[in-house]
N, C-alpha and C positions, 0 to 999 in steps of 0.2 A: 505494500499500499505506499502511497505518497500522501503525506499530510503537509497541508499548506495552513500555517497559522499567521496571525498580526492584529494588530490594535485596530480598532474601526478606523475607517476611512485610508488606510494601507493599499487599497485595491487587490485583497485576495481573491475575490469571487471574480472579476475578469481574468488575473492569472490562472486561475483551476480551470475556468471555461477554456482558455487558449490552450493550456497543457493539456486538457482533454481532449480536445480535438484533434491535436497533434500525436497522441499515443492512444486514442480510441476507447479512452476511460469515461467512467459517472463518477458525479460527485456527490459524497454523502457529506449533508450540512452538520455543521457542530455550532449552530447558533440554537441558544435555550428559548428565543421570543419566535422564530420564524418558522417554528412549528402551526403557529396559529394562521387559521383561516380569517381572509379579509384584514389582517392586520400587516400591511404591505408595506406601505410609505413609512409608516414608522420605524418597523424593524428592518428598512433598507434592503428588503428583498433582491430588488432590481433585477428581475427576471430577466428582460430582456439582455443582460450580460451573459446569461447561458446559452444564446445563440444555438438552440436546437441539442444542446447537451444534457444526457438524461441525469436527473438530479433526484435527490432522494431526502426525506426527513423535512420537508418543507409542506406547507398546509396540509397537517395531520392531525389537529386536534380542533376543537372551537375554543372560541375566545370566552373569556369568565372560566374556564376549566383550569386546573394545575397539572403543571407538568415537572416531572422530577427528574433527578439523574438515574434513577432505579430504572425507570421508565425507558430513558433514554438509552441504556446501555444493550435492553433487550431489542428494541426496534433497531439500533446501530447493528447488533449482531447478525439477525435478521437478514438486514438489508445486505451486509458485508459478506455473509456466508452466500445469499442468492448472487451477486455480482463476482466472487471469485468461482463460483460453480460454472459460471459462462464465460469461464476464461477472460475477463474485462479487469483492467487495472482499476481499484477504487482510488478514490480521491478523496481524503478527508478534507473537509474546508470551514473555518470558521474563527470566530474571536472568544468562544467561551472556554476558557481554560480549562477548568474541572471537566467539563465534559470528554474535551480531548485527552487529558491525562487519565481519565477514568479509562477510557476504553483502550487506551494505549497500554495501560499498566495492568489492565483486568481488575480493577477494582472490585473486593466482594462486599456486595451489597445485601442488605436486606429489606423488604418494604416496611416502612416504618407508620403506625397508626396515629391518627392523630391523638394528643392528648387534652381534653375538655377542661380538665382541672388545670394543667399547666397554663392552658391558652386564656383560661379566667386571669390566673395569679397573675401573669405578664402583661395583660390589657390594659394601657394606659401609660406603660411605660416610653420612656422616650428612646429614640433610635440609638443615641449615645448609651445610654443605659443597658438597653439590649444586647449592642455590639460587645459592650464590656463582659458581660455575662457568658455569651458566646465564646470569646476569646479564652475565659477561663477554663470553660469546659472542652474548647480544642488543646487546651494545654494537658488538661488532666485525660483526656483520649488520645494524645498524640496525633492529634487528625491534621490533616491536609485541605479536607473539605472546606467549603464555605468562604471563601474569599470574599472581602468586602465587595469585589467586582461582581457579586451576582446576591449581596444582601445590602440592598441601597434604599429599603423602605422597611416599617415596622412589622408588617404582615410576612416580607421575606425573612426577618431576624429571626422572631417567631420560630418558622417553620424550622428553620437551621438550628435553634437551640432545643426543640423538640426533637430532633433526628438525632443530635448529640446526647441529649439526655438519655434518649433511648438507648441508644448505642454504649452509653455507659451503664446503664443498669440492666441490660436485657441482653446476656448472651444468648445469640441463636442460631440456629443453621444459616450459613450462606451460601448464595449461589457460586458457582464455580465458573468463571468467566477467563477463558484465556487470555494473556497480553496478545497485541498485536504489533506485529515486526514491520514498521515505516520508517522512510526517508521521513525526514522531518524538516521542512523549508520554513522559515520565518521570513515574513515579507518587513523589512526595517526602512521605516519612514522616519526620516529628521523632524523633530519636534515643532519647527517652524513651519515645516509644508505641511506635517499632519494638521496643526491649531488651523492653518490658512484652509485646509480643505474641508474640516470639519463646519467651520463655519460658512464656507460658500455653500456644501452640501445642505445644511441645516436651513440656510434661506431659499435653497431650490426646492427642498421637499415641502416646505410651507406654501411655497409658490402652487406647487404640483396637487395641492388638496389635503395636506395631513390633518388639517383643522377639521376638515370634512370627512375623513376618516373616523376620527375620534370621535366625531359627533354621530356619525353614524352606528358605531358600536352601543353608544350611550343609547340611542332611539331604540335600539334593538331590544333593550331592557337589561342589558349588562350594567351591574352596580358600579357607580363612581369608582368606589373601593377596591374592586378588582381590578380594572385597568389601572390602576396607581400601584397595584400589586408588582404590574409587569415593568415598572420604573421607566427613569429617561423621558424618551419624549410621551409614552402615553400616561405618565405619572404629572408631568408639568402642563401638557395640552389638557387632560382632565381638570387639572386644578384651575386654569383659565377659564373652561367652558364653563364650570360649575360656580364661577364668580369668585373665588379665592384669590386669583392674582388678576394684574393688568396684562396686556398684550407684551407691553416693553419687558416689564418682570419676566413674565413666562420666557420669553426669549433670551434674557440676559442669564436667568438661573437654568435654564435648558443648556447654552453654551458652554457655562461653566460646566454643568456636571457631565456631558459629553468627553471635556477635555480631560475632567478628572477620570473619566470610566476608561478612556485610553491609557493614562498612566498606569491604573490600577491592573490593565490588561498586559504591559510589560512587564510590571512586577510579578504578576502570576508566571508568565514565561520564562523571565529568568530566573527565578524561583524551581521550573523544570528543569533548566540546565543545572542547578545546583542537588535536583534531586536525581541527577544520572541521565537524562535526556541529550541526545546531541541534536542542536538545532542548526541548521546550515542557514544563517543570517543573509539574503541578497536585497540590494538596494531596491527600492520600491520606484524610485525614479528612473533606473533603466530602461531602454526600450525593449518593449512588450516580449519581441523576438530573443532578445538577450538573455530576458530572463527565463523563457521556458527551454532555451538551449542550454543554459547553466543548470536547469534542474533535471533536463533529460541526461546529461552529463552526470550528474550526480548519482542519478536512479542507475545509469548503465554500468557506472563504473564507481560501486560504492567503496569507501576509504575503511581496510580491516582495519 
């Protein structure tokens, strides 16, 4: 398998699509929000970038539902095995570091039920308080799960605490999932270029109808709290649409949040390197042909 990872706005998807066209591969998404149907602009699906290349694990769940790492592992394995059986090269592409690391390493996870008593006890606590509780639990468990990349709302933090509490106190049989051997390529974009691209892309997405997309989800009857749970665009746009912020406040806060998100993504990827993963970084600003050729060379001539 080939894995292409990188922060938001680094150009992962066009690169994965260009590579897939060259080698006859298929793309498996590693994005925790692109699994949801009708959440297109805010999650940056940019389906036109695939240019006919088959893709998987996009548009597989309804908005308002919760999708977790345990489910992703199983969905990934089903798709990965099917692609391999057909003699095609799977290309894993995305920016959700936890999902990528979990399938490459073969995290051994069990489904974790909701804990109503715990949720009631945590209700009303601030995100800062919940984050500190989660940090303590992670230290007790020796856990690398639930990086702040994916815990940017109280709901997400409570769910993360719920999982860590369960794993701390409830030893249970776990699924045996094999690690996956993969060439890992990181798309490296310098900070200034990334910031400029994030701001430009946010303006374009708002012009393309991101407000209407979120408004339509609310009109479907999806509770505002459920959309806020998804974080970033859905959090800030929903808060604007329900009257909590002005348009200018929404734009400014969202722009800052996306910049912070990209920084946390890079922190996760650097952490993967410290945990033993070899990531081959390539310059995002190179011409596409050069990037594809470099990945092909790495894939065909692995360094032992």
